[in-house]
N, CA and C atoms as a LAMMPS dump frame, in Angstrom:
ITEM: TIMESTEP
0
ITEM: NUMBER OF ATOMS
525
ITEM: BOX BOUNDS ff ff ff
-5.0000000000000000e+02 5.0000000000000000e+02
-5.0000000000000000e+02 5.0000000000000000e+02
-5.0000000000000000e+02 5.0000000000000000e+02
ITEM: ATOMS id mol type element x y z
1 1 1 N 376.575 -380.519 -463.947
2 1 2 C 377.598 -379.099 -463.875
3 1 3 C 376.498 -377.678 -465.1
4 2 1 N 375.616 -378.009 -465.146
5 2 2 C 375.131 -376.569 -465.61
6 2 3 C 374.472 -375.782 -464.818
7 3 1 N 373.356 -377.121 -463.826
8 3 2 C 372.674 -376.052 -463.507
9 3 3 C 372.995 -375.563 -462.335
10 4 1 N 374.685 -375.73 -461.949
11 4 2 C 375.771 -374.79 -460.994
12 4 3 C 376.013 -373.681 -461.81
13 5 1 N 375.838 -374.005 -462.851
14 5 2 C 376.868 -372.456 -463.792
15 5 3 C 375.356 -371.5 -464.202
16 6 1 N 373.951 -372.554 -463.862
17 6 2 C 372.563 -371.468 -464.04
18 6 3 C 372.968 -370.603 -463.071
19 7 1 N 372.796 -371.967 -461.741
20 7 2 C 372.424 -371.134 -460.834
21 7 3 C 373.707 -370.455 -460.072
22 8 1 N 374.68 -370.27 -460.29
23 8 2 C 376.01 -369.086 -460.258
24 8 3 C 375.39 -367.697 -460.873
25 9 1 N 375.033 -368.318 -462.6
26 9 2 C 374.807 -366.844 -463.43
27 9 3 C 373.374 -366.758 -462.756
28 10 1 N 372.653 -366.618 -462.234
29 10 2 C 371.256 -366.452 -462.187
30 10 3 C 371.853 -365.519 -460.856
31 11 1 N 372.568 -365.975 -459.854
32 11 2 C 373.554 -365.176 -458.526
33 11 3 C 373.623 -364.512 -458.691
34 12 1 N 374.759 -363.899 -459.889
35 12 2 C 375.781 -362.761 -460.097
36 12 3 C 374.877 -361.77 -460.587
37 13 1 N 373.837 -362.52 -461.344
38 13 2 C 372.669 -361.301 -462.394
39 13 3 C 371.683 -360.449 -460.875
40 14 1 N 371.503 -361.261 -460.354
41 14 2 C 370.87 -360.759 -458.84
42 14 3 C 371.292 -359.84 -457.76
43 15 1 N 373.047 -360.59 -458.117
44 15 2 C 374.49 -358.889 -457.319
45 15 3 C 373.933 -358.061 -458.278
46 16 1 N 374.529 -358.051 -459.51
47 16 2 C 374.284 -356.793 -460.409
48 16 3 C 373.173 -356.136 -460.303
49 17 1 N 371.734 -356.856 -460.388
50 17 2 C 371.115 -355.32 -460.282
51 17 3 C 370.63 -354.959 -458.965
52 18 1 N 371.076 -355.041 -457.988
53 18 2 C 371.413 -355.079 -457.016
54 18 3 C 372.361 -353.716 -456.905
55 19 1 N 373.888 -354.289 -456.852
56 19 2 C 374.603 -352.713 -456.332
57 19 3 C 374.558 -351.517 -458.443
58 20 1 N 373.526 -352.621 -459.443
59 20 2 C 372.853 -351.384 -460.792
60 20 3 C 371.996 -350.791 -460.237
61 21 1 N 371.318 -350.896 -459.703
62 21 2 C 369.428 -350.408 -459.578
63 21 3 C 369.103 -350.535 -457.925
64 22 1 N 369.612 -351.064 -457.358
65 22 2 C 369.498 -351.196 -456.091
66 22 3 C 370.309 -350.03 -455.279
67 23 1 N 371.029 -349.249 -455.101
68 23 2 C 372.146 -348.896 -454.146
69 23 3 C 371.653 -347.424 -455.544
70 24 1 N 370.997 -347.036 -456.48
71 24 2 C 371.277 -345.698 -456.7
72 24 3 C 371.137 -344.349 -456.374
73 25 1 N 371.951 -343.368 -456.388
74 25 2 C 371.902 -342.257 -455.093
75 25 3 C 372.588 -341.665 -456.301
76 26 1 N 372.123 -340.008 -456.743
77 26 2 C 372.912 -338.651 -456.704
78 26 3 C 374.553 -338.715 -456.298
79 27 1 N 374.612 -338.913 -454.636
80 27 2 C 375.703 -338.64 -454.672
81 27 3 C 376.882 -339.808 -454.747
82 28 1 N 375.831 -341.459 -455.137
83 28 2 C 377.077 -342.095 -455.736
84 28 3 C 377.437 -341.905 -457.087
85 29 1 N 376.383 -341.78 -457.631
86 29 2 C 376.483 -341.381 -459.014
87 29 3 C 377.666 -340.238 -459.552
88 30 1 N 377.557 -339.577 -458.69
89 30 2 C 378.896 -338.545 -458.964
90 30 3 C 380.21 -338.959 -458.14
91 31 1 N 380.48 -339.742 -457.079
92 31 2 C 381.039 -340.259 -456.326
93 31 3 C 382.188 -341.438 -457.555
94 32 1 N 381.079 -342.288 -457.393
95 32 2 C 381.518 -343.244 -458.457
96 32 3 C 382.212 -343.157 -460.017
97 33 1 N 381.487 -341.823 -460.602
98 33 2 C 382.128 -341.578 -462.189
99 33 3 C 383.2 -341.071 -462.073
100 34 1 N 383.576 -340.35 -460.649
101 34 2 C 385.104 -339.964 -460.3
102 34 3 C 385.625 -341.283 -459.961
103 35 1 N 385.48 -341.923 -459.133
104 35 2 C 386.347 -342.65 -458.483
105 35 3 C 386.762 -344.732 -459.57
106 36 1 N 386.078 -344.129 -460.605
107 36 2 C 385.829 -345.375 -461.124
108 36 3 C 387.186 -344.576 -462.94
109 37 1 N 388.15 -343.589 -461.639
110 37 2 C 389.098 -343.525 -462.887
111 37 3 C 389.907 -343.709 -462.223
112 38 1 N 390.002 -343.912 -461.289
113 38 2 C 391.101 -344.624 -460.565
114 38 3 C 392.367 -345.34 -461.118
115 39 1 N 390.784 -346.157 -461.842
116 39 2 C 391.617 -347.795 -461.952
117 39 3 C 392.126 -347.103 -463.468
118 40 1 N 391.942 -346.669 -463.947
119 40 2 C 391.962 -346.144 -465.629
120 40 3 C 393.552 -346.706 -466.105
121 41 1 N 393.787 -346.612 -467.309
122 41 2 C 395.273 -346.114 -467.796
123 41 3 C 395.642 -345.061 -467.332
124 42 1 N 394.954 -343.898 -467.822
125 42 2 C 395.337 -342.84 -467.545
126 42 3 C 396.185 -342.372 -466.286
127 43 1 N 395.241 -342.965 -465.061
128 43 2 C 395.745 -342.679 -463.726
129 43 3 C 396.853 -343.416 -463.483
130 44 1 N 396.473 -344.785 -463.325
131 44 2 C 396.899 -345.603 -463.06
132 44 3 C 398.943 -345.569 -463.614
133 45 1 N 399.159 -345.216 -465.049
134 45 2 C 400.059 -345.303 -465.775
135 45 3 C 400.807 -343.942 -464.661
136 46 1 N 400.098 -342.379 -465.218
137 46 2 C 400.528 -341.573 -464.398
138 46 3 C 401.04 -341.482 -462.641
139 47 1 N 400.485 -342.126 -462.088
140 47 2 C 400.435 -342.482 -461.375
141 47 3 C 402.204 -343.046 -460.447
142 48 1 N 402.381 -345.005 -460.86
143 48 2 C 403.348 -344.456 -461.258
144 48 3 C 405.074 -344.511 -461.517
145 49 1 N 404.806 -344.016 -462.542
146 49 2 C 405.731 -343.382 -463.664
147 49 3 C 405.903 -341.996 -462.375
148 50 1 N 405.103 -341 -461.352
149 50 2 C 405.527 -339.684 -461.247
150 50 3 C 406.124 -340.777 -459.778
151 51 1 N 405.564 -341.444 -459.288
152 51 2 C 406.459 -342.045 -457.928
153 51 3 C 407.992 -342.703 -458.657
154 52 1 N 407.836 -343.916 -459.523
155 52 2 C 409.038 -343.66 -459.708
156 52 3 C 410.111 -342.735 -459.887
157 53 1 N 409.523 -341.774 -461.037
158 53 2 C 410.591 -340.613 -460.971
159 53 3 C 410.519 -339.748 -459.805
160 54 1 N 409.498 -339.869 -458.897
161 54 2 C 409.802 -338.653 -457.649
162 54 3 C 410.454 -339.744 -456.41
163 55 1 N 410.377 -340.799 -456.291
164 55 2 C 410.201 -341.115 -455.205
165 55 3 C 411.936 -342.024 -454.833
166 56 1 N 412.158 -341.812 -453.644
167 56 2 C 413.127 -342.664 -453.165
168 56 3 C 412.63 -344.039 -452.534
169 57 1 N 413.51 -344.893 -452.134
170 57 2 C 414.008 -345.488 -451.103
171 57 3 C 413.419 -346.826 -451.596
172 58 1 N 412.106 -347.518 -450.649
173 58 2 C 410.96 -348.565 -450.129
174 58 3 C 409.738 -348.27 -451.287
175 59 1 N 409.542 -346.614 -451.708
176 59 2 C 408.733 -346.151 -452.184
177 59 3 C 409.005 -345.735 -453.5
178 60 1 N 410.357 -345.833 -453.891
179 60 2 C 410.7 -346.076 -455.496
180 60 3 C 410.096 -347.238 -456.075
181 61 1 N 411.093 -348.57 -455.624
182 61 2 C 411.164 -349.23 -455.118
183 61 3 C 409.653 -349.937 -455.655
184 62 1 N 408.191 -349.596 -454.609
185 62 2 C 407.244 -350.596 -454.724
186 62 3 C 406.717 -349.228 -455.88
187 63 1 N 407.352 -348.402 -456.987
188 63 2 C 406.544 -348.116 -458.02
189 63 3 C 407.036 -348.699 -459.276
190 64 1 N 408.256 -349.101 -459.032
191 64 2 C 408.386 -350.284 -459.649
192 64 3 C 407.956 -351.353 -460.514
193 65 1 N 407.815 -352.184 -458.83
194 65 2 C 406.951 -353.398 -458.499
195 65 3 C 404.87 -352.707 -459.635
196 66 1 N 405.184 -351.849 -458.848
197 66 2 C 403.195 -351.592 -459.446
198 66 3 C 404.106 -351.362 -461.028
199 67 1 N 404.166 -350.329 -461.371
200 67 2 C 404.176 -350.416 -463.209
201 67 3 C 405.125 -352.144 -463.532
202 68 1 N 405.529 -352.892 -463.485
203 68 2 C 406.083 -354.217 -464.029
204 68 3 C 404.252 -354.159 -463.667
205 69 1 N 404.175 -354.952 -462.631
206 69 2 C 402.734 -355.597 -462.609
207 69 3 C 401.264 -354.64 -463.2
208 70 1 N 401.18 -353.916 -463.23
209 70 2 C 400.48 -353.053 -463.779
210 70 3 C 401.045 -353.075 -465.226
211 71 1 N 401.54 -353.336 -466.394
212 71 2 C 402.056 -354.12 -467.558
213 71 3 C 401.981 -355.35 -467.312
214 72 1 N 402.529 -356.608 -466.803
215 72 2 C 402.472 -357.758 -466.889
216 72 3 C 401.298 -357.943 -466.554
217 73 1 N 400.245 -357.637 -465.952
218 73 2 C 398.437 -357.777 -465.723
219 73 3 C 398.158 -357.652 -466.654
220 74 1 N 398.001 -356.412 -467.814
221 74 2 C 397.468 -356.059 -468.749
222 74 3 C 397.227 -357.418 -470.174
223 75 1 N 398.39 -357.849 -470.189
224 75 2 C 398.589 -358.843 -471.461
225 75 3 C 397.508 -360.15 -470.448
226 76 1 N 397.554 -360.475 -469.677
227 76 2 C 396.574 -361.741 -469.921
228 76 3 C 394.629 -361.386 -469.421
229 77 1 N 394.643 -360.076 -469.353
230 77 2 C 393.833 -359.154 -469.511
231 77 3 C 393.256 -358.814 -470.852
232 78 1 N 393.902 -358.611 -471.89
233 78 2 C 393.875 -358.607 -473.283
234 78 3 C 393.212 -359.601 -474.205
235 79 1 N 393.668 -360.701 -473.532
236 79 2 C 394.236 -361.983 -473.74
237 79 3 C 392.756 -362.667 -473.781
238 80 1 N 392.517 -362.772 -472.569
239 80 2 C 391.292 -363.673 -472.071
240 80 3 C 390.009 -363.053 -472.429
241 81 1 N 390.189 -361.383 -472.418
242 81 2 C 389.174 -360.759 -473.156
243 81 3 C 388.671 -361.353 -474.817
244 82 1 N 389.632 -361.839 -475.087
245 82 2 C 389.645 -361.78 -476.564
246 82 3 C 388.684 -363.943 -476.414
247 83 1 N 389.526 -364.581 -476.151
248 83 2 C 389.092 -365.576 -475.415
249 83 3 C 387.987 -365.874 -475.486
250 84 1 N 387.23 -364.756 -474.225
251 84 2 C 385.915 -365.238 -473.799
252 84 3 C 385.411 -363.807 -473.713
253 85 1 N 384.601 -363.709 -474.698
254 85 2 C 384.336 -362.453 -475.2
255 85 3 C 383.058 -362.197 -474.64
256 86 1 N 382.77 -362.326 -473.462
257 86 2 C 381.968 -361.809 -472.709
258 86 3 C 380.945 -359.514 -473.211
259 87 1 N 379.754 -360.536 -473.553
260 87 2 C 379.113 -359.094 -473.779
261 87 3 C 379.341 -358.247 -472.177
262 88 1 N 379.303 -357.011 -472.466
263 88 2 C 378.533 -356.175 -471.356
264 88 3 C 377.808 -355.941 -470.434
265 89 1 N 377.222 -356.11 -469.346
266 89 2 C 375.96 -356.313 -469.062
267 89 3 C 374.418 -354.898 -470.087
268 90 1 N 375.28 -354.104 -469.536
269 90 2 C 373.987 -353.408 -470.814
270 90 3 C 374.014 -353.64 -472.207
271 91 1 N 375.156 -354.992 -472.293
272 91 2 C 374.817 -355.09 -473.702
273 91 3 C 373.248 -356.076 -473.573
274 92 1 N 373.066 -356.96 -473.429
275 92 2 C 372.716 -357.72 -472.291
276 92 3 C 371.236 -357.321 -472.188
277 93 1 N 371.943 -356.913 -470.944
278 93 2 C 370.115 -356.401 -470.431
279 93 3 C 369.659 -355.506 -470.426
280 94 1 N 368.709 -354.914 -470.604
281 94 2 C 367.315 -353.598 -470.824
282 94 3 C 367.201 -352.934 -469.328
283 95 1 N 367.067 -352.134 -469.693
284 95 2 C 367.403 -350.973 -468.834
285 95 3 C 368.21 -351.141 -466.716
286 96 1 N 369.481 -351.522 -468.1
287 96 2 C 370.964 -351.125 -466.873
288 96 3 C 371.242 -349.922 -466.705
289 97 1 N 371.489 -349.107 -465.339
290 97 2 C 371.791 -347.302 -464.993
291 97 3 C 372.86 -347.633 -465.661
292 98 1 N 373.602 -346.957 -466.56
293 98 2 C 374.499 -346.504 -467.12
294 98 3 C 375.24 -345.329 -467.342
295 99 1 N 376.45 -345.092 -467.481
296 99 2 C 377.481 -344.171 -467.219
297 99 3 C 377.536 -343.615 -468.87
298 100 1 N 378.242 -342.503 -469.102
299 100 2 C 378.738 -341.735 -470.173
300 100 3 C 379.052 -342.938 -470.434
301 101 1 N 379.568 -342.771 -472.038
302 101 2 C 380.947 -343.449 -472.87
303 101 3 C 381.083 -344.634 -472.679
304 102 1 N 380.069 -345.452 -472.168
305 102 2 C 380.75 -346.912 -471.951
306 102 3 C 381.378 -347.228 -473.434
307 103 1 N 382.101 -348.207 -472.206
308 103 2 C 382.881 -349.486 -473.24
309 103 3 C 382.114 -350.244 -474.102
310 104 1 N 382.903 -349.843 -475.477
311 104 2 C 382.307 -351.288 -476.093
312 104 3 C 383.077 -352.299 -476.173
313 105 1 N 384.117 -353.021 -475.388
314 105 2 C 384.833 -354.088 -475.831
315 105 3 C 384.463 -354.796 -474.883
316 106 1 N 384.908 -356.533 -474.63
317 106 2 C 384.603 -357.286 -474.004
318 106 3 C 384.691 -357.269 -472.123
319 107 1 N 383.757 -357.714 -471.581
320 107 2 C 383.748 -356.992 -469.922
321 107 3 C 384.444 -358.134 -469.684
322 108 1 N 384.836 -359.284 -469.313
323 108 2 C 385.584 -360.568 -468.814
324 108 3 C 387.241 -361.014 -469.058
325 109 1 N 388.234 -360.169 -468.313
326 109 2 C 387.924 -359.405 -466.867
327 109 3 C 388.083 -358.216 -466.593
328 110 1 N 387.881 -357.482 -466.027
329 110 2 C 387.395 -356.156 -465.312
330 110 3 C 388.813 -355.594 -465.289
331 111 1 N 389.4 -354.751 -466.28
332 111 2 C 391.182 -354.085 -466.763
333 111 3 C 390.773 -352.922 -465.59
334 112 1 N 390.091 -352.046 -465.283
335 112 2 C 390.035 -351.55 -464.118
336 112 3 C 390.131 -351.777 -463.056
337 113 1 N 389.639 -352.855 -462.768
338 113 2 C 389.785 -353.868 -460.73
339 113 3 C 391.393 -353.967 -461.688
340 114 1 N 391.237 -355.459 -462.711
341 114 2 C 393.148 -355.232 -462.215
342 114 3 C 394.362 -354.445 -462.561
343 115 1 N 393.942 -353.101 -463.07
344 115 2 C 394.586 -352.486 -462.979
345 115 3 C 394.509 -351.855 -461.208
346 116 1 N 393.895 -351.14 -461.063
347 116 2 C 393.787 -350.213 -459.265
348 116 3 C 394.8 -351.64 -458.569
349 117 1 N 394.105 -353.134 -458.481
350 117 2 C 395.138 -353.832 -457.13
351 117 3 C 396.55 -354.354 -458.009
352 118 1 N 396.528 -354.249 -459.312
353 118 2 C 398.355 -354.474 -459.455
354 118 3 C 398.968 -353.502 -459.19
355 119 1 N 398.335 -351.772 -458.786
356 119 2 C 399.217 -350.806 -458.181
357 119 3 C 398.92 -351.013 -457.058
358 120 1 N 398.213 -351.362 -456.273
359 120 2 C 398.349 -350.52 -454.689
360 120 3 C 399.302 -352.203 -453.789
361 121 1 N 398.801 -352.819 -454.705
362 121 2 C 399.523 -354.204 -453.278
363 121 3 C 401.045 -353.941 -453.742
364 122 1 N 401.938 -353.193 -453.738
365 122 2 C 403.439 -352.662 -453.809
366 122 3 C 403.138 -351.458 -452.887
367 123 1 N 402.487 -350.979 -452.558
368 123 2 C 402.494 -350.159 -452.099
369 123 3 C 402.024 -350.638 -450.495
370 124 1 N 401.493 -351.643 -450.26
371 124 2 C 400.587 -351.54 -449.48
372 124 3 C 401.425 -352.586 -448.484
373 125 1 N 402.438 -353.494 -448.813
374 125 2 C 403.353 -353.769 -449.148
375 125 3 C 404.326 -352.976 -448.288
376 126 1 N 404.962 -352.077 -448.445
377 126 2 C 405.681 -351.237 -448
378 126 3 C 405.134 -350.946 -446.89
379 127 1 N 403.927 -350.233 -446.416
380 127 2 C 403.234 -349.889 -445.35
381 127 3 C 401.972 -350.209 -444.948
382 128 1 N 402.226 -351.677 -444.467
383 128 2 C 400.715 -352.494 -444.503
384 128 3 C 398.862 -351.025 -443.527
385 129 1 N 400.155 -350.061 -443.278
386 129 2 C 398.64 -349.478 -443.038
387 129 3 C 397.772 -348.657 -443.626
388 130 1 N 398.741 -348.451 -444.684
389 130 2 C 398.116 -348.115 -446.332
390 130 3 C 397.047 -348.496 -447.055
391 131 1 N 397.328 -349.941 -446.372
392 131 2 C 395.95 -350.37 -446.698
393 131 3 C 394.919 -350.081 -446.76
394 132 1 N 394.908 -349.933 -444.813
395 132 2 C 393.623 -349.259 -444.481
396 132 3 C 392.743 -347.963 -445.493
397 133 1 N 393.946 -346.943 -446.445
398 133 2 C 392.536 -346.355 -447.695
399 133 3 C 393.106 -346.825 -448.29
400 134 1 N 394.128 -347.665 -448.946
401 134 2 C 394.058 -347.878 -450.918
402 134 3 C 392.552 -349.481 -451.325
403 135 1 N 393.115 -350.404 -449.861
404 135 2 C 392.105 -351.467 -450.496
405 135 3 C 390.994 -351.215 -450.182
406 136 1 N 390.183 -349.906 -449.677
407 136 2 C 388.623 -350.405 -449.367
408 136 3 C 388.626 -349.365 -450.797
409 137 1 N 389.321 -348.209 -451.058
410 137 2 C 389.256 -347.621 -452.692
411 137 3 C 389.253 -347.999 -453.829
412 138 1 N 390.389 -349.334 -453.69
413 138 2 C 390.564 -349.948 -454.825
414 138 3 C 389.027 -351.243 -454.822
415 139 1 N 388.65 -351.481 -453.821
416 139 2 C 387.034 -351.969 -454.173
417 139 3 C 386.02 -351.464 -454.632
418 140 1 N 386.608 -349.969 -454.139
419 140 2 C 385.378 -348.472 -454.38
420 140 3 C 385.709 -348.868 -456.552
421 141 1 N 386.839 -348.783 -456.789
422 141 2 C 386.914 -348.95 -458.236
423 141 3 C 385.895 -350.238 -458.787
424 142 1 N 386.163 -351.397 -458.371
425 142 2 C 385.625 -352.184 -458.896
426 142 3 C 384.073 -352.422 -458.317
427 143 1 N 383.526 -352.125 -457.172
428 143 2 C 382.522 -351.828 -457.216
429 143 3 C 381.45 -350.759 -458.725
430 144 1 N 382.418 -349.757 -458.152
431 144 2 C 381.599 -348.503 -459.655
432 144 3 C 381.757 -349.074 -461.077
433 145 1 N 382.307 -350.736 -460.923
434 145 2 C 382.376 -351.387 -462.69
435 145 3 C 380.695 -351.696 -463.104
436 146 1 N 380.346 -352.102 -461.455
437 146 2 C 379.143 -352.946 -462.099
438 146 3 C 378.18 -351.762 -461.804
439 147 1 N 378.178 -350.647 -460.623
440 147 2 C 377.187 -349.443 -460.687
441 147 3 C 377.185 -348.61 -462.113
442 148 1 N 377.964 -348.689 -462.684
443 148 2 C 377.943 -347.911 -464.082
444 148 3 C 377.67 -348.903 -464.959
445 149 1 N 377.496 -350.125 -464.334
446 149 2 C 376.96 -350.596 -465.673
447 149 3 C 377.349 -351.524 -466.278
448 150 1 N 378.545 -351.342 -466.751
449 150 2 C 379.886 -352.015 -467.204
450 150 3 C 380.59 -353.415 -466.955
451 151 1 N 380.277 -354.101 -465.694
452 151 2 C 380.733 -355.194 -465.616
453 151 3 C 379.905 -356.107 -464.658
454 152 1 N 380.155 -357.199 -464.443
455 152 2 C 379.344 -358.089 -463.671
456 152 3 C 380.598 -358.487 -462.199
457 153 1 N 379.813 -359.294 -461.419
458 153 2 C 380.366 -359.204 -460.141
459 153 3 C 381.919 -360.163 -460.753
460 154 1 N 381.417 -360.88 -461.432
461 154 2 C 382.889 -361.739 -461.295
462 154 3 C 384.123 -361.166 -462.134
463 155 1 N 383.519 -360.651 -463.617
464 155 2 C 384.562 -359.365 -464.182
465 155 3 C 385.545 -359.622 -463.013
466 156 1 N 384.794 -358.768 -462.117
467 156 2 C 386.055 -357.165 -461.476
468 156 3 C 386.352 -358.508 -460.334
469 157 1 N 385.788 -359.199 -459.714
470 157 2 C 386.191 -360.841 -458.962
471 157 3 C 387.458 -361.082 -459.767
472 158 1 N 387.469 -361.272 -461.291
473 158 2 C 388.687 -361.637 -461.956
474 158 3 C 389.516 -361.091 -461.74
475 159 1 N 389.281 -359.519 -462.094
476 159 2 C 389.906 -358.701 -461.666
477 159 3 C 391.126 -357.88 -461.094
478 160 1 N 390.532 -358.637 -460.257
479 160 2 C 390.767 -358.067 -458.31
480 160 3 C 391.967 -359.316 -458.189
481 161 1 N 392.034 -360.686 -458.395
482 161 2 C 392.544 -361.84 -458.168
483 161 3 C 394.055 -361.514 -459.641
484 162 1 N 393.47 -360.953 -460.673
485 162 2 C 394.725 -361.054 -461.181
486 162 3 C 395.442 -360.161 -460.873
487 163 1 N 395.183 -359.03 -460.978
488 163 2 C 395.143 -358.12 -460.249
489 163 3 C 396.461 -357.981 -459.071
490 164 1 N 395.71 -358.241 -458.058
491 164 2 C 396.216 -358.92 -456.895
492 164 3 C 397.825 -359.712 -457.308
493 165 1 N 397.584 -361.242 -457.928
494 165 2 C 398.559 -361.613 -458.218
495 165 3 C 399.289 -361.412 -458.911
496 166 1 N 399.88 -360.59 -459.369
497 166 2 C 400.936 -360.378 -460.953
498 166 3 C 401.773 -359.236 -460.043
499 167 1 N 400.572 -358.402 -458.951
500 167 2 C 401.704 -357.62 -457.942
501 167 3 C 402.247 -358.495 -456.915
502 168 1 N 401.663 -359.395 -456.409
503 168 2 C 402.568 -360.327 -455.235
504 168 3 C 403.659 -360.575 -455.65
505 169 1 N 403.706 -361.042 -456.958
506 169 2 C 404.789 -361.709 -458.065
507 169 3 C 406.007 -360.492 -458.424
508 170 1 N 405.192 -359.69 -458.59
509 170 2 C 406.565 -358.405 -458.4
510 170 3 C 407.098 -357.589 -457.756
511 171 1 N 405.879 -358.151 -456.795
512 171 2 C 407.271 -357.671 -454.978
513 171 3 C 408.071 -358.377 -454.762
514 172 1 N 407.731 -360.493 -455.101
515 172 2 C 408.463 -361.494 -454.445
516 172 3 C 409.689 -361.394 -455.214
517 173 1 N 409.999 -361.009 -457.63
518 173 2 C 410.82 -360.597 -457.525
519 173 3 C 410.852 -359.537 -458.394
520 174 1 N 410.51 -358.601 -458.422
521 174 2 C 411.333 -357.465 -458.213
522 174 3 C 411.762 -355.954 -457.859
523 175 1 N 412.955 -355.468 -457.682
524 175 2 C 413.612 -354.357 -456.594
525 175 3 C 414.083 -355.633 -456.068
């Protein structure tokens, strides 16, 4: 079993360094520095609350489902970060390209990836064509976390799964 874990870790590190070091470009530096904030607490909470107050019909229900999923998904994120205290890549590997003001808490799972996917899924459920815009944008948030040196790919994958699963449950049971 340790061979499998070692193999996975080696390939994950290779993918991390490919995104973090080899993709480096001034345009991506600026774009990902902005895009990453779309998965942050301020933006996701503001979007959900604004749409909850301003929208009507199915869009208001989707906003409520997003808010419920956002809140519900962050309890497991908090608990898992405490149970599995994985250090962020920039704290483990020298030479990581890093954003300004890096987070100091644990990296697994990615809270930004969890948040953005928990918010977009109910809106995609209302209007599937919206997924053509929102899903790539949400994936860009996840990739930005790797690009900025804050998360490993598995941190982001876990966040995507957790956020999406919570949102699907919210769509099924809320509204």
